[in-house]
N, C-alpha and C positions, 0 to 999 in steps of 0.2 A: 504494500500500500504506500502510495506517495505521501511524503510529509513536507512537500513544498509549500511555501507560504503563498496564499492567494494574493494576486496583484491585479489591479484594474487594467483594462485594455488600454494600450498606449496608442497614440496616433502614429500612423506610418511616418517614417522619417525622423522619429525621436525629436520632436520639436524642443523638448526640455532634455538636455544632455546632463547625465549624472553618472558617476561611477556606480555600476550595478554588478554585483558579484553573484554568480550562481555556482554553488558547490554541488557536484554530483558524486555522492559517496554513500555506501550502504551502512557505514558504521556511525552510529549516533555519537560515539565518543569523539570521533574526528570532527563531526559536524559541530559539536559543542566547543571543541578546542578552537576551531577556526572562527566560530561566532564570537568567542571571547576576544580573540586577537583583533577583530574588526569593530567590536561593539563601541569603542570609545572614539571612533572616527566618524564625525558627523557628516562628512561628505561621501560616505560609502554606504550603499544599501546592500544588505546581505540576504540572500535567499538560498534555499537548498532543496534537494530532492534525494530521497533515499532509494526510491524505486527507479532503477536505471531505464526501465521501459518507458517511463514518463519523461525522461530527460529532454529529448528532442522537442516534444510538444510544449513542455514548460519553457524551454529556452526560446522557442518561436514566439510564445505569448509574452514572455518577460523582456526579450531583447536585451540581454545583459551586455555589459561592456567587456566582460571577461568570464570565462568558464573555468572553474577548477575541477579537473576531471580525474577520478580514480580509474585505475586500469582493471582491477580484479573485482568483479561484482557478480552476484548470483544472476544467472540466465542471460547476461549481456557481457560481451567482450568489449572492454574499453576502447581498443583500437578501432573496432567496427563502429562504435558510437562516434568517435572522432571523424571517421569517414562519412558517417551520416550527416554530421554537421556541415562538412565541406560540400556535400551534395545538395544541401538545402539552400536555395537562394537567399532565404531570410537569415541564415546563420553562417553563410560561407566566409564572411569577413570577420566574424567574432573571434577574438583571440582565445586560444585554449592553452591553459597551463596544466600539464599532467602532474598529479600528486601520486607518487608511487612509493611503496614501502621498500623498493629495491633500488640500489645504486648500481645499475648494470649498463655498460656502454651499448649493448645490443638493444635493450629496451628503449634507451634514449634515442638511438638511431632510428628504430622502427617508429617511435612516437613522432619524430620529426618527419619521417617519410610519409606517414598517413595524414599529416596536416597539423600537428601540434605546434605551438609557437614557443613553448618553454617547458622545462622539466624540473620539478622540485621533489626532493625526497621528503616524505611526510614524517613527522611534522616539522616544517621549516621554522626558523627563527622568525619572530613577529616582525622585526624590522625588514628582514629579507622578503617576507610575504607581502608586506605593505608596499615595498619598493617595486616588486614585480607586478603586483595588481595595479598600482598607479601608473607604472610605465606602459604596460600593455593597454590599459583603459584609455590613457591619454592619447596614445597613437590611434586607437580605434575611434575615439571621439573626434579627433582631428580629421579623420577620413570622413566621418559622418557630416561634420560641418562643411568640409570641402564639397562633398556630394550635394548637400543641401544648397550650398551657395551656387553650385553649377546649375542645379535644378531651378532655383529662383532666377538665375541669369537667363536660362533658356526660356522660362515662362515670360520673363520681362521682355526678352527679344521678340518672342512670338507676339506678345501683346502690342509691342511697338510696331512690328510689321503689319499686324492686323489694323492698327490705328492708322498707319500710313496709307494702307489700301483704302480704308474708308475715307480718309482725307482726300485722296486722289479722286475717288468717286464723287465726293461732295464738290470738289473743285471743278469737276466737269459738268455739274448740274446747274440749271437755272433755279435760283432760290424760290421763285414764285410758282412756276409751273411744274417743276420737278423733272422736266425733260432736259436733254442736253443743252448746254449753253453755247455761246459763240465760240469760245475757246475749243470746246469739244468738237464743234462743227468744223472749224478750221483744220484740226488734227485729222478728223475723219476724211475730209475731202483730200488732204494731202496723201494719206495712206491709200485711199481708194483710187485716186488718180494713178499712183505708181503701180498699183495692182492691175488696174484696167489696161494700162500701157503694156505691162509685162504679159498679161494673159490675152490681150487684144479683145477685151470684152467691153460692152457699152456701159457708160456711167450716166445716169439720169439725175437731174436736180429739179426740185419743185420749190419755187419761191412763192410763199403764201402771205397775203396781207388782209387783215380784217377790214372790211369796207366801212368807211365813215366812223372809225373808232374814236377819233377825237370828239366828235359830236356825241357819241354814246357815253363817253367818260364825262363830258360836260353836263349831260342830261341826268345821269344816274349816280355820279360820284365815283371816286377811285376804288372803293371797296367792291362795288358792282362791276366796275371795269376790270378789276383783278380777277373776279370770278369768271368773267367772260374769257379772259386770257387762259385761265385754267381749263375751262371747258373746251376751248379751241385746241389746246395742246392735247387733251384727252382724245378728241376726235381724230387728230392726225396720227396719234400713237395707235389707235385702234385699227388703222388701215395698213400698218406695217406687218408684213407676213413672214419675213425672214430675219435671222439674227443680225445680219449685216446692215439691214435697213435702219435708218436713223432719222428721228425727228428732233429738231433743235429750235430753240428760240433765237432768231437771228438778231433781234433788237426791237424794242418797243412792241408794236402789234404785228411785227413781221416774223414769220416762221419759215423754216426750210426743211425739206425732206430729201435725204440722200438715198438713192436707190442703185446700189451696185448691181452689175450684171443684168440690167434692165434696159430694154430698148424703149424708144419713144412711145410706141403703142401701149406698152404695159404701164409706163409712167403716166400717160393720159388717163388710163382707167383709174389709177389711184387718185389722181388729181380731181377728176370729176366726182368720184365717190366721196372725197373729203368735202367738196363744195356742197353736194346734196345733203350730206350728213349734218353739216353745221346749220344749213338752212332749216332742216327738219327739226332741229332743237327748238325753233320758234322763240328765240330770245327777243322780246319786244324791243323794237328800235324805230319808233314812229317817224323820226326825222330822216331815216334811210328809205327813201322811196325808189321804186314803186312797191317794194316787198314788205316794208314795215317790220322786218326782223333782221337780226344780225346775219350777215353773209360775208363771204370772202372771195377774193380773186386770187387766181393761181397762174403763175407763169412756169412753163415746162420747157426744159432744154435737155438734149441728150447728145452724147458724142462718144466715140471710141477714143480714149486718150492716146495722144501721140506726142512726140517731141515738138511737133509744129504748133501745138496748142498749149493751154495752161488752165489751171483751176480758175484763175481770174476771168479767162475768156468764157468759161462755162457759166460762171455766176452772172457775167454781163449779159449773156444770151437769155438766161432765165429771167433776169430783171427786165429785159426788153419785152419779153412775152408777158410779164406781169403788168407792165404799164399798158400794153395793148389790151389786156383783159379789162383794166380800169377804164380805158377810153371807150371800149365797146359796151359799157354799161354795168360793169362789175358783176359779182355773183356768177362767175364762170371761170373756166380754165382755158388758156390759150397756149399754143405751141410755138416756139421760136421758129420751127421749120416752116410755119405758114406765113411768116413775116417777110417782107422784102429785105434784101440784103442791105 
């Protein structure tokens, strides 16, 4: 029957480090002698187990800073028990001091071979026992502190990396509408232009502008105007079907949609769907006649990127088509391809 002292469960990682001794010996006279040697040391906790079959489980629960291990015990071989400690991830690094009744070189050699850290003939002198216990415990606690510091550092680095990713995401978003901002738009256009040039695939751009937005803002106030911008951003986002498609707030009441690998016909389908969807929301705007609701105009341009052109040229073409849509009566999408050169 085990006579180990019951201890509370400790947090993994030993948040509170203290010298903690576990004696594994079936002789109570040895247990009492060691207890007395350590009893006047306030910085040392002493625990013991007399049933060697309970030693590994008790050690795993207790997480001692040093194990004092007898070699000859009923039903258990001390050498095998040391091997068991070394095979257990929870106990692998815990120092083991062999307490043997024999001063034999072969026993010492075998003890070290199976994983022991030290060898004492019992009973040792009190000063020697304290010195060995404190030496091995101090080394073990230093390892625990080092490992804990590394773990905290890794967690801190991961938290910092995660925070940086979130900051990068936030830096690329428009604070009001939650979609991409102008900076993100510029980056995406640069990347997609290079990719389209490399793959010889079309790149389409939609420039979208809310019709008569200044009058809407003047009539209903900035809060309602902000809500209109948010709803417009949601409409544009809803019509993006692929991961590479991007809706961005270009500035003020102007938005842009980037459609990689999309020819003009497909881009016009998206543009007309966005125009119809926003009008269908029926946000009242009596000063915007003849519809009396919030609408938008869209200019569409498409090109296969090449060294002969540029992102600025594509934006200019989409803007030209947007102005044409405005001149034609608003609430519509126009293609740059339909305009005179």
